[in-house]
SEDO-224542 format. One record per residue: x, y, z of N, C-alpha, C in turn; residue in one letter. Coordinates in steps of 0.02 Angstrom, whole numbers. Atoms other than C-alpha are relative to their C-alpha. Example, Ala and Ser with C-alpha at 12.3 -4.5 7.8 and 13.67 -1.06 7.14 Angstrom:
<loses>
     n.c1     n.c2     n.c3    ca.c1    ca.c2    ca.c3     c.c1     c.c2     c.c3   code
       45      -59        0      615     -225      390       45       60        0      A
      -42      -59       -3      684      -53      357      -39       55       37      S
</loses>
This chain:
<loses>
     n.c1     n.c2     n.c3    ca.c1    ca.c2    ca.c3     c.c1     c.c2     c.c3   code
       -7      -26      -68     -223     -877      244      -20      -55       49      M
       14       53      -49     -218     -993      394      -66       13       36      D
       57       -6      -45     -376    -1029      491       25       23       67      D
      -25      -26      -62     -361     -933      654        8      -52       55      P
       -7       51      -51     -381    -1093      754       59      -47      -13      Q
      -51       48       20     -239    -1180      661       70       31       -3      A
      -65      -33        2      -95    -1060      688       49      -40       42      H
      -45       44      -36       50    -1173      734       72       17      -13      G
      -71       -9       10      235    -1198      708       13       28      -69      V
      -14      -31       64      306    -1090      570       37      -49      -45      A
      -31       45       47      368    -1173      412       76        7        1      E
      -72        7       -5      549    -1214      377       38       65      -11      E
      -36      -61       15      597    -1045      305      -21       58       44      D
       24      -52      -45      518     -949      449       27      -10       70      A
      -22        2      -70      571     -905      625      -53       33       42      T
       49      -29      -46      443     -879      762       21      -16       70      M
      -25        8      -68      492     -854      943      -56       17       49      M
      -41       54      -23      480     -917     1075      -47      -50       31      S
       44       50      -30      413    -1066     1176      -21       23       70      Q
       24      -26      -64      325     -970     1312      -71      -24       14      G
       69       18      -13      141     -965     1352      -33      -23      -65      T
       34       24       60       20    -1051     1231      -20       57      -46      P
       15      -51       50      -11     -956     1070      -74       19        2      Y
       68      -25        2     -167     -848     1067       -7       45      -61      R
       10      -39       62     -234     -778      904       -5       74       16      A
       -1      -72      -15     -201     -590      900      -60       36      -31      P
       50      -43       31     -320     -450      861       22       21      -70      D
      -26      -27       63     -208     -386      720       62      -38      -21      V
      -60       26       31      -84     -471      606       28       54      -47      S
      -32      -49       44       35     -343      531       38      -36      -55      F
      -29       31       58       89     -390      356       53       48      -28      I
      -54      -45       19      259     -321      308       46      -36      -50      M
      -49       22       49      359     -351      148       62       44        9      A
      -61      -39      -13      540     -299      173       55      -19      -49      A
      -56       10       45      678     -277       47       50       57       10      Y
      -53      -49      -12      841     -188       92      -26       59       41      N
       31      -50      -43      754      -96      232       36        8       67      A
      -38       -1      -63      892     -104      364       -4       66       37      A
        2      -63      -39      886       83      407      -68       13       33      P
       67      -18      -21      698       79      439      -39      -56       35      F
       45       54      -17      630      -94      477      -10       -8       75      V
        8        8      -72      663      -99      664      -51       49       28      E
       48      -50      -23      568       62      693      -70      -17      -22      A
       66       18       25      424        2      585      -30      -57       42      A
       23       57      -40      411     -163      680      -18       23       71      I
       14      -23      -68      421      -76      849      -64       41        3      N
       62      -39       -1      281       42      801      -61      -46       -1      S
       54       49       -1      172     -111      769       -4      -35       68      A
       -1       33      -65      226     -198      930      -26       45       55      L
       20      -47      -52      187      -41     1029      -73       22       -4      N
       71      -16        4        2      -38      983      -32      -11       69      Q
       31        2      -66     -105       -7     1137      -70      -31       -4      T
       67       28       -9     -260     -103     1195      -19      -51      -53      D
       13       54       47     -242     -238     1061       58      -50        5      V
      -54       49        7     -142     -399     1039       20       -3      -74      S
      -25       -4       68      -32     -406      884       50      -55      -14      V
      -58       36       25       85     -512      781       25       38      -60      E
      -31      -35       56      206     -444      652       34      -52      -43      V
      -27       50       45      243     -555      503       40       36      -54      I
      -45      -35       46      393     -493      405       27      -51      -51      V
      -28       41       52      439     -570      238       60       36      -29      V
      -60      -29       29      619     -532      193        6      -25      -71      D
        3       17       71      617     -527        4       69       -3      -31      D
      -69       11       24      797     -584      -21       41       64        3      A
      -39      -62       -9      874     -424       48       74      -15       -5      S
      -72        6        4     1058     -394       17       36       42       53      T
      -30      -39      -54     1085     -282      168      -13      -38       66      D
        8       32      -65     1059     -317      354      -71      -10       23      G
       71        5      -19      869     -323      351      -16      -66       34      T
       16       66      -26      858     -510      382       27       -9       71      R
      -30        9      -66      976     -507      530      -35       42       53      D
       36      -43      -47      885     -361      611      -66      -32       21      I
       66       30      -15      716     -447      598        8      -65       38      V
      -12       62      -36      787     -614      655       15       13       73      A
      -14      -17      -70      855     -532      812      -62       22       36      A
       62      -21      -32      687     -453      847      -46      -59       12      M
       41       60       -9      599     -620      821       25      -42       58      A
      -28       38      -55      719     -702      942      -17       31       68      A
       14      -35      -63      677     -571     1073      -74        7       15      A
       72      -11      -10      488     -560     1048      -39      -50      -42      D
       36       53       36      375     -707     1002      -55       27      -44      R
       50      -29       43      254     -587      920       26       14      -70      R
      -31      -14       65      376     -564      775       16      -65      -36      V
      -16       57       42      387     -692      635       40       24      -61      M
      -40      -15       60      520     -688      499       -8      -57      -49      L
        2       48       55      492     -776      334       53       22      -51      I
      -56      -16       45      645     -784      223      -15      -26      -70      R
        7       21       70      632     -788       34       70       -4      -31      R
      -66       10       30      779     -856      -65       10       45      -61      A
       -4      -42       60      738     -750     -219      -51       56        7      A
       45      -58       -3      660     -578     -236      -60      -11      -45      N
       62       10       38      479     -591     -290      -44       60       -3      G
       41      -60        0      415     -415     -260      -47        3       59      G
       42      -10      -60      299     -342     -128      -64      -40        1      P
       63       36        0      140     -428     -184       10      -73       19      S
      -15       70      -17      216     -603     -177       19       -6       74      A
      -21        2      -70      295     -563       -8      -61        7       46      A
       59       -9      -42      130     -502       63      -44      -62        0      R
       39       61        2       42     -658        4       29      -54       46      N
      -31       47      -46      168     -763       99      -18       17       72      R
       17      -21      -69      134     -660      256      -74      -13       15      A
       72       12      -11      -55     -670      234      -15      -73       11      L
       11       72       -9      -43     -859      221       16      -23       71      A
      -18       17      -68       31     -861      396      -40       40       52      K
       34      -45      -47      -80     -727      474      -58      -36       35      A
       54       31      -38     -200     -779      611      -43       51       38      S
       37      -52      -36     -265     -612      674      -70       10      -26      G
       68      -18       22     -445     -555      667        2       52      -56      T
      -11      -51       51     -380     -410      563       70       -8      -29      W
      -65       -2       34     -239     -403      436       14       71      -20      A
      -16      -70       13     -152     -235      425       64        5      -40      A
      -59      -11       41      -31     -183      289       42       56       31      I
      -47      -50      -26      121      -91      357       64       -5      -41      L
      -62        0       39      264      -43      242       59        3       47      D
      -58        9      -44      436      -80      311       37       65       15      C
      -33      -64      -13      489      103      306      -47       52       31      D
       49      -45      -29      332      179      384       -8      -11       74      D
       13        4      -72      270      206      561      -75        9       12      L
       70      -11      -20      101      200      649       -2       22       73      I
       10      -24      -68       39      287      805      -24      -57       44      A
       19       55      -45       13      177      959      -74      -16        3      P
       72        9       -7     -175      203      962      -34      -21      -65      E
       32       10       66     -204      166      777      -44      -62       -3      R
       38       62        8     -261      -15      784      -65        1       40      S
       60       -2      -41     -382       11      928      -52       47      -30      R
       47      -48       28     -459      165      846      -32      -28      -64      R
       28       25       62     -480       79      678      -46      -60       12      L
       44       56      -15     -553      -80      752      -66       26       28      I
       61      -29      -27     -678       23      852      -43       32      -55      D
       36      -30       56     -724      118      694      -32      -54      -43      L
       27       54       40     -746      -44      598      -60      -33       33      A
       56       30      -36     -859     -117      732      -61       46       -3      V
       56      -47        0     -964       41      737      -33        7      -68      A
       26      -10       68     -985       45      547       -9      -65      -38      T
        4       65       32     -986     -143      508       46       -4      -61      S
      -47       -3       56     -834     -116      396       38      -65       -7      A
      -45       55       16     -737     -255      311       71       25      -12      D
      -64      -33       13     -598     -136      262       -3       69       33      V
        0      -64      -35     -549       13      368       69       31       -5      V
      -64      -34        8     -413      143      346       -3       69       29      A
       -4      -68      -25     -353      309      411       36       43      -51      D
      -40      -48       37     -275      464      338       74      -17       11      N
      -71        6      -16      -86      467      324       33       68       -4      F
      -39      -61        0       40      602      356       71      -16      -21      E
      -68       11       24      203      613      263       51       27       49      R
      -56      -28      -37      368      634      352       65      -16      -36      F
      -65        8       33      546      654      292       42      -48       40      D
      -40       50      -36      666      513      333       55       32       43      D
      -50      -34      -41      787      642      404      -29       28       64      K
       32      -32      -57      658      704      527      -21      -47       55      G
       21       47      -51      625      544      623      -75       -3        6      G
       72       11       -8      454      497      690      -38       65        6      A
       35      -63      -10      412      678      731       10       48      -58      S
      -15      -45       55      474      750      566      -55        4      -51      G
       56       -1       46      301      765      490        0       64      -41      T
        2      -57       45      277      879      342      -67       35        2      S
       68      -29        0       91      910      371      -41      -22      -60      G
       36       22       60       46      839      199      -37      -65       14      A
       41       58      -14      -96      713      210      -35      -24      -63      T
       36       29       56     -191      598       93      -69       33       -8      M
       66      -31        0     -360      671      141        6       70       31      L
       -3      -67      -29     -391      855      178      -24        0       72      P
       21       -7      -69     -403      901      360      -55       52        7      R
       53      -47      -16     -558      987      427        5       17       73      E
       -1      -18      -70     -594     1069      593      -18      -59       44      L
       20       60      -36     -678      909      649       15      -62      -42      E
      -11       63       38     -633      730      601      -63      -22      -35      P
       58       25       37     -746      648      473       15      -71      -25      Y
       -6       69       24     -777      474      403      -31       -4      -69      V
       25       11       68     -800      422      221      -17      -73      -11      L
       16       67       24     -889      270      154       21       -3      -73      S
      -31        2       66     -789      222       -1      -30      -56      -41      V
       25       51       46     -874      133     -145       47       -5      -60      D
      -44       11       58     -800       76     -311       12       65      -38      I
       -7      -61       39     -834      240     -400       45       51       35      A
      -40      -49      -35     -760      350     -265       73      -23        7      S
      -69       26       -5     -608      235     -247       36        9      -67      F
      -30      -11       66     -576      242     -435       17       73      -10      L
      -13      -71        8     -592      431     -436       59       22       43      R
      -54      -18      -46     -476      443     -286       67      -29      -18      G
      -63       30       23     -344      341     -378       18       21      -72      N
      -13      -20       69     -354      424     -550       62       43       -4      T
      -64      -35        5     -181      481     -599       -9       70      -29      L
       -1      -71       20     -154      669     -618      -67       35        9      F
       65      -32      -13     -333      703     -562        8       50       56      A
        0      -50      -53     -373      848     -449      -58      -13       49      R
       53       20      -46     -487      754     -331       15       25       71      E
       -8      -21      -70     -518      814     -154       24      -58       43      K
      -17       58      -40     -504      638      -84       42      -48      -42      Y
      -47       42       36     -352      541     -144       15      -63       42      M
       -9       63      -36     -342      357      -94       59      -41      -27      F
      -52       36       35     -187      310     -194       49      -37       45      G
      -50       31      -44      -76      266      -45      -31      -26       65      A
       33       21      -61     -206      208       81       28      -67       24      V
      -23       62      -31     -142       74      201      -55      -24       47      K
       61       20      -34     -294      -20      259       11      -60       46      A
        7       61      -39     -340     -151      387      -59      -38      -28      M
       50       41       32     -442     -297      321      -26      -53       49      F
       28       52      -41     -562     -411      412       22      -68      -29      R
      -30       61       26     -473     -578      395      -52      -49      -26      S
       52       47       22     -633     -680      382      -26       19      -68      Q
       23      -22       66     -686     -574      234       50      -22      -54      F
      -50       20       48     -521     -607      145       -2      -76      -12      L
        3       73        7     -533     -794      180      -60      -21      -42      W
       62       19       35     -713     -805      120        3       17      -74      N
       -2      -24       69     -680     -705      -38       61      -27      -39      A
      -59       26       33     -512     -788      -75       44       54      -31      G
      -36      -58       28     -428     -620     -100       74       -3       19      I
      -72       -5      -10     -239     -611     -121       26       56      -44      T
      -31      -52       41     -119     -485     -195       17      -27      -70      H
      -19       18       69      -89     -487     -383       76        0       -3      V
      -73        4       -1       90     -549     -396       30       26      -65      E
      -33      -30       57      216     -472     -514      -11       74       -6      G
       14      -72        0      153     -297     -474       45       34       51      V
      -46      -35      -45      279     -176     -398      -22       71       13      H
       26      -69       -8      174      -17     -403      -75       -5       -5      F
       73        3        3      -10        3     -363      -30      -63       28      G
       27       63      -27      -27     -162     -270      -55       12       51      E
       53      -16      -48     -131      -78     -134      -65       16      -36      D
       59      -15       40     -251      -11     -265      -34      -64      -24      F
       29       62       26     -276     -182     -344      -31      -42       55      L
       25       40      -56     -300     -267     -175      -65       29       27      F
       62      -32      -25     -428     -140     -113      -56       -5      -51      C
       51        7       51     -520     -145     -279      -30      -71        1      M
       25       69       -4     -532     -334     -266      -49       -8       58      A
       46        2      -57     -611     -312      -94      -66       33      -15      C
       61      -36       17     -736     -184     -157      -43      -40      -49      L
       37       40       49     -784     -294     -304      -30      -62       31      L
       27       58      -37     -813     -436     -180      -53       21       50      A
       54      -24      -43     -936     -326      -86       21       28       67      G
      -24      -26      -64     -828     -255       53      -30       68       16      A
       17      -67      -24     -890     -110      157       66       33       22      R
      -65      -32       -6     -742       12      155      -10       68       32      F
        7      -62      -37     -730      152      283       69       31       12      I
      -62      -36      -10     -595      285      294      -13       60       46      V
        5      -58      -45     -569      413      433       53       52      -19      T
      -47      -54       14     -486      582      411       53        6       54      S
      -51       -2      -52     -392      555      573       63      -36      -24      E
      -63       26       26     -209      520      540       39      -35       54      S
      -41       40      -46     -120      379      631       58      -34      -36      Y
      -51       34       41      -10      317      487       50       53      -22      Y
      -54      -45       18      159      400      455       37      -28      -60      R
      -24       23       64      215      384      275       69       31      -14      Y
      -68      -25        5      403      400      256       19       19      -72      R
      -25      -23       65      474      501      112       76       -7        0      M
      -73        7        5      649      446       60       18      -20      -71      H
      -22        8       69      752      423      -96       -7      -72      -26      T
        5       69       22      736      233     -100      -72      -25       -6      A
       70       21       -2      546      230      -90      -25      -18      -70      S
       26       23       64      469      129     -232      -64       38      -18      V
       65      -31       11      302      220     -211        5       64      -42      S
       -8      -63       36      374      377     -291       38      -10      -66      W
      -37       14       60      454      291     -441      -44      -28      -55      R
       45       22       52      313      276     -564       35        0      -67      M
      -27        2       68      369      220     -736      -48      -40      -44      N
       46       31       48      291      145     -892      -11      -74       15      S
        7       71      -17      324      -34     -835      -50       -9       57      I
       47        3      -56      231       -3     -671      -72        9      -24      H
       67      -13       25       83       67     -765      -27      -60      -39      L
       20       60       37       79      -85     -879      -19      -56       48      Q
       16       51      -49       80     -197     -726      -69       12       31      Q
       66      -15      -27      -72     -108     -654      -54      -18      -50      I
       50       17       52     -165     -124     -818       -8      -75       -7      R
        3       72        6     -121     -308     -830      -35      -31       61      Q
       33       24      -61     -175     -336     -649      -75       10       -4      G
       72      -13        8     -344     -256     -688      -30      -49      -50      M
       27       46       50     -365     -365     -842       -4      -71       28      E
       -1       68      -28     -316     -525     -751      -57      -10       50      D
       53        5      -50     -441     -488     -613      -69       18      -28      A
       62      -16       34     -576     -438     -740      -38       58       33      R
       30      -56      -36     -606     -273     -651      -55       34      -42      F
       48      -38       41     -695     -190     -798      -67      -36       -6      E
       63       36        9     -823     -327     -825      -35      -13       66      E
       31       12      -65     -852     -349     -638      -29       63       32      R
       29      -62      -27     -891     -166     -604      -74        4      -17      C
       72       -5       14    -1075     -127     -590      -11       48      -58      D
       15      -39       61    -1160      -43     -738      -27       69       14      T
       24      -67      -16    -1215      113     -645       44       52      -34      A
      -37      -50       38    -1165      268     -742       55       32       43      S
      -50      -30      -44    -1073      339     -591       63      -43        2      R
      -57       46       -2     -961      185     -581       35       -2      -68      T
      -30        5       67     -935      172     -769       37       64      -19      Q
      -34      -63       14     -890      357     -782       67        3       38      N
      -61        0      -40     -763      337     -641       51      -48      -29      A
      -45       49       31     -690      182     -724       31       28      -64      L
      -26      -28       62     -674      270     -891       51       55       14      A
      -47      -52      -19     -588      418     -807       65      -30       25      A
      -60       33      -25     -468      301     -718       42      -27      -57      Y
      -37       28       57     -421      213     -880       31       55      -43      I
      -30      -57       36     -397      381     -968       62       25       36      R
      -58      -21      -38     -281      428     -827       60      -46      -10      G
      -54       47       15     -180      269     -855       30       13      -69      L
      -24      -13       69     -171      306    -1042       44       62       -2      D
      -39      -61        0     -111      483    -1012       66       -9       37      Q
      -60       10      -39       13      428     -880       52      -41      -39      A
      -47       40       39       89      298     -997       35       43      -53      E
      -30      -44       50      115      429    -1133       48       49       34      V
      -39      -51      -35      179      558    -1009       65      -28       26      F
      -62       29      -25      304      442     -925       45      -20      -58      T
      -40       15       58      359      388    -1099       38       61      -24      G
      -33      -63       19      398      570    -1140       58       14       48      I
      -52      -14      -50      495      592     -978       58      -48       -7      V
      -53       50        6      591      429     -999       43       12      -62      E
      -39      -14       60      642      474    -1177       43       63       10      R
      -39      -61      -12      696      648    -1123       60      -14       45      A
      -55       18      -46      800      575     -981       55      -38      -36      K
      -48       40       37      883      457    -1104       35       41      -55      A
      -30      -43       52      931      604    -1216      -33       -6      -67      G
       36        9       64      805      554    -1350      -50       57       -8      E
       42      -60       -1      739      731    -1364      -48        1      -59      I
       44       -1       59      671      714    -1541      -58      -48        9      A
       54       48      -11      572      558    -1494      -49       25       53      D
       44      -28      -52      507      644    -1337      -44       54      -29      A
       39      -54       31      452      795    -1439      -53      -28      -47      A
       48       31       46      368      684    -1570      -57      -31       38      K
       53       31      -41      274      587    -1436      -45       53       29      L
       40      -55      -27      217      750    -1359      -46       29      -53      T
       39      -32       54      160      822    -1526      -58      -44      -22      A
       53       46       25       58      667    -1572      -50      -20       53      T
       47       16      -54      -31      657    -1404      -22       64       35      H
       22      -64      -29     -120      823    -1372      -35       -8       68      P
       34       10      -64     -212      744    -1225       46       10       59      E
      -47      -10      -55      -52      759    -1122       27       71        2      V
      -26      -68       -1      -18      941    -1166      -16       37       65      W
       13      -33      -64     -108     1002    -1009       47      -24       55      P
      -47       25      -50        7      890     -908       69       31       -9      L
      -64      -33       13      161      961     -993       -2       71       24      V
        6      -69      -24       97     1136     -957       -2        3       76      A
        8        1      -73       52     1089     -779       67      -11       34      R
      -64       14      -31      226     1022     -744       57       35      -37      F
      -51      -34       40      318     1146     -852       48       43       38      G
      -46      -41      -39      397     1244     -711       61      -41       21      S
      -60       35      -23      568     1202     -641      -18      -49       55      A
       21       45      -55      484     1128     -487      -37      -60      -29      A
       37       56       30      370     1025     -599       46      -50      -32      G
      -46       47       32      512      952     -700       42      -36       51      F
      -36       35      -54      604      913     -539      -43      -58       24      K
       45       54      -21      451      811     -488       -2      -55      -52      R
        1       51       52      448      724     -657       64      -43        2      L
      -61       38       -5      629      674     -638       -3      -48       59      R
        7       43      -59      588      606     -466      -46      -59      -15      W
       47       53       14      438      509     -528       28      -54      -46      L
      -24       47       50      536      428     -668       68      -30       15      S
      -65       28      -18      695      379     -575       -1      -76       -3      R
</loses>
């Protein structure tokens, strides 16, 4: 990540506009990986540019899109010097794209924004104020799902954290983050899709980057790396992030390869040996790993069934009784519809 005092001319494969007033390091650098996001990317960028009471830059890495994504972002960069486009010649996945954006970021805060999502205008100011008040290195809000057919106001009401009569704040440690990411768990607080803002100086000092080659769970691995490096992580129940639900969303396509990537990412980063030895943390880690094991078996069953390998699916089910509760839990028509969605 660039030193905030050294933010200069973009590299050859990037476009940054224009030659106006001298560059001033922004409060927030939005990090956006984009691949075939033409229907959504303009709205996502505009929601970042429309943040109130903060200065921003939006760094978009086009990950070798084959639609009009690159042209849309290039036009926005030409019209607004706060937008930077970095073009990749070959698709490398969201983690590699984010690392390219982080290397160019100069803001006091780095905020992950997916190219198909939206944020409320007041989000950055509210989260920065919360971070200052709590000395947080990582800060995040609740999110609310919306259907891509409903536009910015088409919210479904479904949120990551439960809503209460009054807003509340959570201090998230390693154990609670692991519990909140355990697959198929029935936790009250689920952190699986949290989109956080990170204090840039913390990331620089700790040398934290995304684990490349991961296409599912990259946010989990990145936040875990921060927690293992000693980050103070604060989450508010207030919802300023709008999480778009649509058929092309990678976040809803869990498969056995994705699960293997998460496990490999954990091994490469030595998460297990770096976790503290407190029983609370170790119990949460063991539960998370059990969840991965069950999810790998379960997705294997679904994938075999989808491929017409019914006998193999039945054999896998019979030899793994630990997934029987999952089969029973998703045994209704609605449940199997969800399984088909998860395994597409």
